[in-house]
C-alpha positions as CSV (number, residue, x, y, z in Angstrom):
1,X,0.0,0.0,0.0
2,X,2.7,2.5,1.0
3,X,4.7,1.6,-2.2
4,X,1.8,2.8,-4.3
5,X,1.3,6.1,-2.4
6,X,4.0,8.1,-4.3
7,X,2.7,6.8,-7.5
8,X,-0.9,8.0,-6.7
9,X,0.4,11.4,-5.6
10,X,2.4,11.8,-8.9
11,X,-0.6,10.7,-10.9
12,X,-2.8,13.4,-9.2
13,X,-0.2,16.2,-9.1
14,X,0.9,15.7,-12.7
15,X,-2.3,14.2,-14.2
16,X,-2.0,16.3,-17.4
17,X,1.2,14.5,-18.3
18,X,-0.6,11.2,-18.9
19,X,-1.8,12.8,-22.2
20,X,0.8,12.1,-24.9
21,X,0.0,15.4,-26.7
22,X,0.6,17.5,-23.6
23,X,3.8,15.7,-22.8
24,X,5.1,16.5,-26.3
25,X,4.2,20.2,-25.9
26,X,5.3,20.5,-22.3
27,X,8.7,19.0,-22.8
28,X,9.3,21.4,-25.7
29,X,8.3,24.3,-23.5
30,X,10.7,23.1,-20.8
31,X,13.6,23.8,-23.2
32,X,12.2,26.8,-25.1
33,X,11.3,28.9,-22.0
34,X,14.8,28.8,-20.7
35,X,16.0,30.1,-24.1
36,X,13.3,32.8,-24.0
37,X,14.6,34.1,-20.6
38,X,18.2,33.9,-21.9
39,X,17.2,36.1,-24.8
40,X,15.3,38.6,-22.6
41,X,18.5,39.1,-20.5
42,X,20.7,39.2,-23.5
43,X,18.6,41.7,-25.3
44,X,18.5,44.1,-22.3
45,X,22.3,43.9,-21.9
46,X,22.7,44.5,-25.7
47,X,20.5,47.6,-25.7
48,X,22.3,49.0,-22.7
49,X,25.7,48.4,-24.4
50,X,24.5,50.1,-27.6
51,X,22.8,53.1,-26.0
52,X,23.7,53.4,-22.3
53,X,20.1,54.6,-21.9
54,X,17.5,53.1,-19.6
55,X,14.9,55.2,-21.6
56,X,15.8,53.5,-24.8
57,X,15.6,50.1,-23.1
58,X,12.1,50.9,-21.9
59,X,11.1,51.9,-25.5
60,X,12.2,48.4,-26.7
61,X,9.9,46.9,-24.1
62,X,7.0,49.2,-25.1
63,X,7.5,48.4,-28.8
64,X,7.5,44.7,-28.1
65,X,4.2,44.7,-26.2
66,X,2.5,47.4,-28.3
67,X,1.1,44.9,-31.0
68,X,-0.5,42.9,-28.2
69,X,-2.3,45.9,-26.9
70,X,-3.5,46.9,-30.4
71,X,-4.3,43.6,-32.1
72,X,-5.0,41.0,-29.5
73,X,-8.8,41.1,-30.1
74,X,-8.3,40.4,-33.8
75,X,-5.9,37.6,-33.1
76,X,-8.7,35.8,-31.2
77,X,-10.8,35.6,-34.4
78,X,-7.9,34.1,-36.2
79,X,-7.3,31.5,-33.5
80,X,-11.0,30.4,-33.6
81,X,-11.0,30.0,-37.4
82,X,-7.7,28.1,-37.9
83,X,-6.0,25.0,-36.5
84,X,-4.2,26.0,-33.3
85,X,-1.5,23.4,-34.0
86,X,-0.7,24.9,-37.4
87,X,-0.7,28.5,-36.0
88,X,1.8,27.4,-33.3
89,X,4.1,25.8,-35.9
90,X,4.0,29.1,-37.8
91,X,4.6,31.3,-34.7
92,X,7.4,29.2,-33.2
93,X,9.2,29.0,-36.6
94,X,8.9,32.8,-36.9
95,X,10.4,33.2,-33.4
96,X,13.3,30.9,-34.4
97,X,14.1,33.0,-37.4
98,X,13.9,36.3,-35.5
99,X,16.2,35.0,-32.7
100,X,18.6,33.8,-35.4
101,X,18.6,37.2,-37.1
102,X,19.4,39.0,-33.9
103,X,22.1,36.5,-33.0
104,X,23.8,36.8,-36.4
105,X,23.7,40.7,-36.3
106,X,25.2,40.6,-32.8
107,X,27.8,38.0,-33.6
108,X,29.2,39.9,-36.5
109,X,29.2,43.2,-34.5
110,X,26.9,45.0,-37.0
111,X,23.8,45.2,-34.8
112,X,22.4,48.7,-34.2
113,X,19.6,50.0,-32.0
114,X,17.1,50.3,-34.8
115,X,17.7,46.6,-35.6
116,X,16.7,45.6,-32.1
117,X,13.6,47.9,-32.3
118,X,12.4,46.3,-35.6
119,X,13.0,42.8,-34.4
120,X,11.3,43.5,-31.1
121,X,8.3,44.8,-33.0
122,X,8.1,41.7,-35.2
123,X,8.5,39.5,-32.1
124,X,5.6,41.4,-30.5
125,X,3.4,40.8,-33.5
126,X,4.2,37.1,-33.5
127,X,3.6,36.9,-29.7
128,X,0.2,38.6,-30.1
129,X,-0.9,35.5,-32.0
130,X,1.2,32.9,-30.2
131,X,0.3,33.6,-26.6
132,X,-3.5,33.2,-26.8
133,X,-3.1,30.3,-29.2
134,X,-0.9,28.4,-26.7
135,X,-3.2,29.1,-23.8
136,X,-6.4,28.0,-25.7
137,X,-4.5,25.0,-27.1
138,X,-4.2,23.3,-23.7
139,X,-7.9,22.2,-23.6
140,X,-7.3,20.3,-26.9
141,X,-4.3,18.6,-25.4
142,X,-5.8,17.4,-22.1
143,X,-9.5,18.1,-22.1
144,X,-11.3,20.1,-19.4
145,X,-10.7,17.6,-16.6
146,X,-7.0,18.1,-16.6
147,X,-6.9,21.7,-17.9
148,X,-6.1,23.4,-14.6
149,X,-3.3,20.9,-14.0
150,X,-1.8,21.7,-17.4
151,X,-2.0,25.4,-16.8
152,X,-0.3,25.1,-13.4
153,X,2.4,22.8,-14.7
154,X,3.1,25.2,-17.6
155,X,3.3,28.1,-15.1
156,X,5.7,26.1,-13.0
157,X,8.2,25.6,-15.8
158,X,7.8,29.2,-16.9
159,X,8.9,30.4,-13.4
160,X,11.6,27.7,-13.1
161,X,12.9,29.0,-16.4
162,X,12.8,32.5,-15.0
163,X,15.4,31.4,-12.4
164,X,17.5,29.2,-14.6
165,X,17.5,31.2,-17.9
166,X,19.0,34.5,-16.5
167,X,21.6,32.6,-14.5
168,X,22.8,30.7,-17.6
169,X,22.7,33.9,-19.7
170,X,24.8,35.8,-17.1
171,X,27.5,33.2,-17.1
172,X,27.6,32.9,-20.9
173,X,27.6,36.6,-21.6
174,X,30.7,36.9,-19.4
175,X,32.4,33.9,-21.0
176,X,31.4,34.0,-24.6
177,X,29.3,37.1,-25.4
178,X,25.7,38.1,-25.9
179,X,25.1,36.4,-29.3
180,X,25.3,32.9,-27.8
181,X,22.1,33.7,-25.8
182,X,20.2,34.4,-29.0
183,X,21.6,31.4,-30.9
184,X,20.6,29.1,-28.0
185,X,17.2,30.6,-27.9
186,X,16.8,30.0,-31.6
187,X,17.9,26.4,-31.2
188,X,15.4,25.8,-28.3
189,X,12.5,26.4,-30.6
190,X,13.4,23.3,-32.6
191,X,12.3,21.2,-29.6
192,X,8.9,22.9,-29.5
193,X,8.3,22.7,-33.3
194,X,9.2,19.0,-33.4
195,X,6.8,18.4,-30.4
196,X,3.9,20.3,-32.0
197,X,4.5,18.5,-35.3
198,X,4.1,15.2,-33.6
199,X,0.9,16.1,-31.8
200,X,-2.3,14.5,-33.1
201,X,-5.3,16.8,-32.6
202,X,-8.5,15.0,-31.5
203,X,-11.0,14.3,-34.4
204,X,-13.7,16.4,-32.7
205,X,-11.7,19.6,-33.0
206,X,-12.7,21.5,-36.1
207,X,-11.7,24.8,-37.6
208,X,-12.9,26.8,-40.7
209,X,-9.5,27.4,-42.2
210,X,-10.4,30.7,-43.7
211,X,-9.6,34.4,-42.9
212,X,-13.0,35.9,-43.5
213,X,-13.8,39.4,-44.6
214,X,-13.1,42.6,-42.5
215,X,-16.8,42.7,-41.7
216,X,-16.9,39.1,-40.5
217,X,-13.7,39.7,-38.4
218,X,-15.2,42.8,-36.8
219,X,-18.4,40.9,-36.2
220,X,-16.5,38.0,-34.5
221,X,-14.6,40.5,-32.3
222,X,-17.9,42.1,-31.2
223,X,-19.5,38.7,-30.7
224,X,-16.6,37.7,-28.4
225,X,-16.8,40.8,-26.3
226,X,-20.6,40.4,-26.0
227,X,-20.0,36.8,-24.9
228,X,-17.5,37.9,-22.2
229,X,-19.8,40.7,-21.0
230,X,-22.7,38.2,-20.7
231,X,-20.8,35.8,-18.4
232,X,-19.9,37.3,-15.0
233,X,-17.7,34.3,-14.2
234,X,-15.5,35.3,-17.2
235,X,-15.9,39.1,-17.1
236,X,-15.1,39.7,-13.4
237,X,-11.8,37.8,-13.3
238,X,-10.7,39.4,-16.5
239,X,-11.6,42.9,-15.2
240,X,-9.6,42.2,-12.0
241,X,-6.6,40.9,-14.0
242,X,-6.7,44.0,-16.2
243,X,-6.7,46.4,-13.2
244,X,-4.0,44.6,-11.3
245,X,-1.8,44.3,-14.5
246,X,-2.1,48.1,-14.9
247,X,-1.5,49.2,-11.3
248,X,0.1,46.4,-9.3
249,X,2.1,43.9,-11.4
250,X,4.7,46.4,-12.8
251,X,7.6,44.5,-11.2
252,X,10.0,44.9,-14.1
253,X,9.8,48.7,-13.8
254,X,9.8,49.0,-10.0
255,X,12.1,46.3,-8.7
256,X,15.4,47.4,-10.4
257,X,14.9,51.0,-9.1
258,X,13.8,49.8,-5.7
259,X,16.9,47.5,-5.5
260,X,19.3,50.2,-6.4
261,X,17.9,53.3,-4.7
262,X,16.2,51.9,-1.6
263,X,18.1,48.8,-0.9
264,X,21.5,49.9,-2.2
265,X,22.0,46.7,-4.2
266,X,23.8,46.2,-7.5
267,X,23.0,43.7,-10.3
268,X,23.7,40.7,-8.1
269,X,21.3,41.8,-5.4
270,X,18.7,42.6,-8.0
271,X,19.1,39.2,-9.5
272,X,18.7,37.5,-6.1
273,X,15.5,39.5,-5.5
274,X,14.1,38.3,-8.8
275,X,15.1,34.8,-8.1
276,X,13.3,34.7,-4.7
277,X,10.2,36.0,-6.5
278,X,10.6,33.3,-9.1
279,X,10.9,30.6,-6.4
280,X,7.7,31.8,-4.8
281,X,6.0,31.7,-8.2
282,X,7.3,28.2,-8.9
283,X,6.1,26.9,-5.5
284,X,2.7,28.5,-6.0
285,X,2.3,26.9,-9.4
286,X,3.3,23.5,-8.1
287,X,0.8,23.9,-5.3
288,X,-1.9,24.6,-7.8
289,X,-0.9,21.6,-9.8
290,X,-1.3,19.4,-6.7
291,X,-4.7,20.9,-5.9
292,X,-5.9,21.0,-9.5
293,X,-8.3,18.0,-9.1
294,X,-10.6,20.2,-6.9
295,X,-10.9,22.8,-9.7
296,X,-10.2,26.5,-9.7
297,X,-11.5,28.3,-6.6
298,X,-12.7,31.9,-6.7
299,X,-11.7,32.2,-3.0
300,X,-8.0,31.5,-3.8
301,X,-8.3,33.7,-7.0
302,X,-9.3,36.8,-5.1
303,X,-7.0,35.8,-2.2
304,X,-4.0,35.8,-4.5
305,X,-5.0,39.2,-5.9
306,X,-5.4,40.6,-2.4
307,X,-2.2,39.0,-1.1
308,X,-0.1,40.4,-4.1
309,X,-1.6,43.9,-3.5
310,X,-1.2,43.9,0.3
311,X,2.4,42.7,0.2
312,X,3.3,45.2,-2.6
313,X,2.3,48.0,-0.2
314,X,4.3,46.3,2.7
315,X,7.3,46.1,0.4
316,X,7.3,49.9,-0.1
317,X,7.2,50.5,3.7
318,X,10.5,48.9,4.6
319,X,14.1,49.0,3.3
320,X,15.7,45.7,4.5
321,X,17.1,43.4,1.9
322,X,16.3,40.1,3.6
323,X,12.8,41.2,4.5
324,X,12.3,42.4,0.9
325,X,13.4,39.0,-0.4
326,X,10.8,37.3,1.9
327,X,8.1,39.7,0.8
328,X,8.9,39.1,-2.9
329,X,8.7,35.4,-2.3
330,X,5.2,35.9,-1.0
331,X,4.3,38.2,-3.9
332,X,5.5,35.7,-6.4
333,X,3.4,33.0,-4.8
334,X,0.3,35.2,-4.7
335,X,0.7,36.5,-8.2
336,X,1.0,33.1,-9.9
337,X,-1.9,31.8,-7.8
338,X,-4.1,34.7,-9.0
339,X,-3.1,34.7,-12.7
340,X,-3.2,30.9,-13.1
341,X,-6.6,30.7,-11.5
342,X,-7.9,33.5,-13.8
343,X,-6.6,31.5,-16.7
344,X,-8.2,28.3,-15.6
345,X,-11.5,29.9,-14.6
346,X,-12.2,31.7,-17.8
347,X,-11.1,28.7,-20.0
348,X,-13.2,26.2,-18.1
349,X,-16.3,28.4,-18.5
350,X,-15.8,29.3,-22.1
351,X,-17.5,27.6,-25.0
352,X,-15.1,25.8,-27.4
353,X,-15.9,28.1,-30.3
354,X,-15.3,31.2,-28.2
355,X,-12.1,30.1,-26.4
356,X,-9.7,31.8,-28.8
357,X,-11.4,35.1,-28.5
358,X,-11.7,34.9,-24.7
359,X,-8.0,34.0,-24.4
360,X,-7.1,36.9,-26.7
361,X,-8.8,39.2,-24.2
362,X,-6.8,37.5,-21.5
363,X,-3.6,38.2,-23.4
364,X,-4.7,41.8,-23.9
365,X,-5.3,42.4,-20.2
366,X,-2.3,40.4,-19.0
367,X,0.4,41.4,-21.5
368,X,-1.1,44.0,-23.7
369,X,-1.5,46.6,-21.0
370,X,2.3,46.5,-20.1
371,X,3.1,49.8,-22.0
372,X,0.3,51.6,-20.1
373,X,1.2,50.0,-16.8
374,X,4.9,50.9,-17.3
375,X,4.0,54.5,-18.0
376,X,1.9,54.6,-14.8
377,X,4.6,53.1,-12.7
378,X,7.3,55.3,-14.2
379,X,5.3,58.5,-13.8
380,X,4.4,57.8,-10.1
381,X,8.0,56.7,-9.3
382,X,9.3,59.9,-10.8
383,X,7.3,61.9,-8.2
384,X,7.1,59.6,-5.2
385,X,10.0,57.2,-5.7
386,X,9.7,53.4,-6.0
387,X,8.6,52.8,-2.4
388,X,5.8,55.4,-2.8
389,X,4.7,53.9,-6.1
390,X,4.6,50.4,-4.4
391,X,2.4,51.7,-1.6
392,X,0.0,53.5,-4.0
393,X,-0.2,50.5,-6.3
394,X,-0.8,48.1,-3.5
395,X,-3.6,50.3,-2.0
396,X,-5.3,50.5,-5.5
397,X,-5.1,46.7,-5.8
398,X,-6.6,46.2,-2.3
399,X,-9.5,48.6,-3.1
400,X,-10.2,47.0,-6.5
401,X,-10.1,43.4,-5.1
402,X,-12.4,44.4,-2.2
403,X,-14.9,45.7,-4.8
404,X,-14.6,42.5,-6.8
405,X,-15.3,40.4,-3.7
406,X,-18.4,42.6,-3.1
407,X,-19.6,42.0,-6.7
408,X,-19.0,38.3,-6.5
409,X,-21.0,38.0,-3.3
410,X,-23.8,40.2,-4.7
411,X,-24.2,38.1,-7.8
412,X,-23.4,34.7,-6.2
413,X,-26.5,33.1,-7.7
414,X,-25.5,34.1,-11.3
415,X,-22.0,32.6,-10.9
416,X,-23.1,29.0,-10.7
417,X,-20.8,26.5,-12.4
418,X,-20.4,22.8,-11.6
419,X,-16.7,23.2,-12.5
420,X,-15.9,25.8,-9.9
421,X,-15.5,25.4,-6.2
422,X,-17.1,27.9,-3.8
């Protein structure tokens, strides 16, 4: 009996891995996400070497996320019309080519700032299609029963890669140079493409395989927005995610400034802070995977949002490095709990023919608002400093989450799903 216990735990905690299609996809992601984080670090160092300007570095980030903000809604109609498997083969191949181009320009020392801008814009366009396609593809790989487990496991490797990727990149940049980060990222996409190519999509999954007219596309977008607006169980989590993405989860803007100006840390200290946050996110994602059989809980969803907001304010009220690391660990755990449960909740409650459009809105409110959120964080930090911005952001998050709790309780009878736990 005892010998079978670990096996039962593994089968429950990693139930999505029993599906051959998901194993092929997930193993490819294990390799590719490390490469993605290596490229992120390498690109930042490259821009700083070329320009010595934090402002120009922020412009690259803005350019990369701008297409997602502008075109996510239209990407959803494309995803619902075409085979998600074929779309992913196209997007992953495109990313491979873009990484190779940046690597080659860097290796031969001919890269210029405008090259990085153009490649970042093209990568942003491809990501606008790729991100919601990947998210909505999970249900075709594992079905609804194991969907939450698949999302949690994917989140866990994303956050593990966030720890491993930058560490490898830092070592390689010092030993070999920046170009190797981009070449290895390009190579990592081969694993994903091979895995997706080997996936056999279930026979019941159908797609139109046509683009449609401008009128039809606009009609599809409007239909998707009306669908989301008609379902509180989808609309409310998306609204909460949008507001927290705008005002609370601007970690990439706030943490470098906080580490340097408030904690007096250099690059090593900043890296440690990011690593502790990544560890918290990884543990949070693994905990969700273990509990995935019980389904997504609205209680934990709003709890994650409230925790991330509360501890963001607490982070701004102190200036101790060890305490900051502990707080960031908690923020990482709360943030991944919140975002993964929003993802699971809206997917499990979406009709199959609407899932691409729903997930395109998820991509919009999660990644597409980054330019606006960065502008908010940068402006407030300019006047009140990073600690002041953290306190203000956290208070906004607490107020918003409290209002969402009120709405959910008021409309409890309308949010009635056999999938969700109370």
